[in-house]
N, C-alpha and C positions, 0 to 999 in steps of 0.2 A: 655570926659573922662570917663575913666572906670576905677573902684576901685574894688580893691580884698582881702577881709579881709578873714582872717583863724585865728580862735580862737582855742587851743590846749590843752589837758593835759596829761600830758606824765607821763609812769610808772617809779617806783622805778628806773628801769635799767638807766634811762636818766642822767647821772654822766655829770662831767667837760667835758671828751671829747667829749661825746654824742653834746652839746652845743659850743664845739669848730668847731666842725666838720659841725655842721650846719650853723655857722656864715661863716665858707670858704664857703660853697655852696650858701651864700648868698653875699657875695662879687662874687661871677661868674655869678651871675645872674645880679648884678649891672652892672657888666662889659658886658655881653654880650646881656644881654634884649633890643633887637630895641625899641625906643618907650617906653622906659620906664621911668617916672619919679619922683619914689618913691619907697624905696622898703625896709621894713624896719622888723627886727627880731628883739624881747625884751620880756623881759618879763612884764606880765600884771599887771598893780599897782592899777588897781581897787577893791575898798573893794567890789566889790557887783560881782565879777568875777567867782561864783560859780566853783571854782576848775579850771576854765581855766588860767592856771597861764603864757603861752606863747601866743603872738601874730605876725602872718604877717602882714603887712599893704601895700600894692604896690596900684601904681597907674601907668595905660598907657593913651595912649592917645587917643586909639580906644579901643572897643571889639574885633576889629580882631587881633590888638597888645596882648592883655592879649590873646586870642586864642592859637597863637603863641608860648606865653611863656609856653602855657599849653604841649604842645607835644613837647618842645624841650630839647636838650640832656640833661642838667644842672637840669630843674625840673625835669625829670624822674630820674635822678639819685641821686635826692636830696628826693623825692617822696619814693623811695625805699629803704634809707639810714633810714629816719626816721618814716617809719611806724611802725617797731615792734616796737616803742616807745612810740607811740601814745594811752593813753587811750580813748580817749575822741577828737572828730572834729567838729566844727560848722564853717561853712564860710558864708559869706554874699556879695553879688556880689551888686555892683550900676552902672548901667551905664546911667551919664548925660543925653546921647541921648535919652535913652525912658522915655514915660511921666509917 
């Protein structure tokens, strides 16, 4: 199994409409990404978040499935939409098949 975790801090321009659009993209990912096991976009409730207010947690059957998602139209569109609103981003990927 392959896990992809993205933590983000957004600019002040990220309003309610922005978050509605991101959730619409997330729903498209859930519907269209092959071998996607879980995809969650939500507020980060950790008291130690260091300003990283939101996150995406996703799990795929394999690293190859994750790689296919990365180049998919919906992911590219989501990234293009979100990038101007991202002040800071951290990515963690864990491949359970790797030692």
